[in-house]
N, C-alpha and C positions, 0 to 999 in steps of 0.2 A: 481317272487320276485327277487329283486336285493341284492347284496352285497357290503357294503361299508366297506372300510380298513381306520382305524383311528390309527395313529401313536402316542402313548403315552409314555412319560418318565417314569421313575420309580414311581416319586412321584404322577404322574397324574393316574398311573394305581392303585395305592395303594388308592387314593382318590376315584375313580370311583368304585372300587371293593368295598369299604366301603359303598358307597351309594346305590351299587346294592341291598343291602340287604333290603334296604326300598321298593325296586320294586320287591320284589319275588325272589332275589338272582340271577338274569340273567343279565350279564353287557349289553347284547345287548338291553334288556326291558328295563333297566334303562336309557341307553342313548336314545333310541326311546321316552320314556316318558317324559325326561328332555327336548329334543328338541320339542315336541309337546307343552308342557307347556310354553316354551319360545316364540314360534309363537303365542300362545293364549294370552300371556301377552302383546306382541308387538300389536297383532290385538285390544285388550282392549284398549291400550294406543291410538292408531290411531282413535277408536270410540270416545274416550274421548275428543281428541283433536279437532275432527269434531264437536262434540256436543258444545264444549265451543266456537268454531269459530262462530256457529250457533248463540248461545246464545248472543254473542257480536254484531252480526247482528240484534239483536231482532226477531229472527226467530223461538223461541222457545216459547211455551205456556204451562205453567205448571198449572194444576189444582189439587185440592185436591182430596183425595179418597171419600169424601162425594159428591164433585160436579160431579165426574164420575158416582157415583151410581145415581146421580139424572138425568144426562144426559141420561143415560141408562134405567131410569125408574125402577130401583132396591129399 
């Protein structure tokens, strides 16, 4: 396991410590969770942009749930 040092000014420290309570009270846990959430959000945006680009190129074929059930013989 590695260690990361983050320098915070007093206002940042106060903000992060207040948010830490939402993540179990540990500052390190809060920062890790916030970083992971940010990475997930960025990945989601990338997937949406890729989908929209494929949609613009007419490479997307959407079907209804009923059509899917019929296709699968359900």
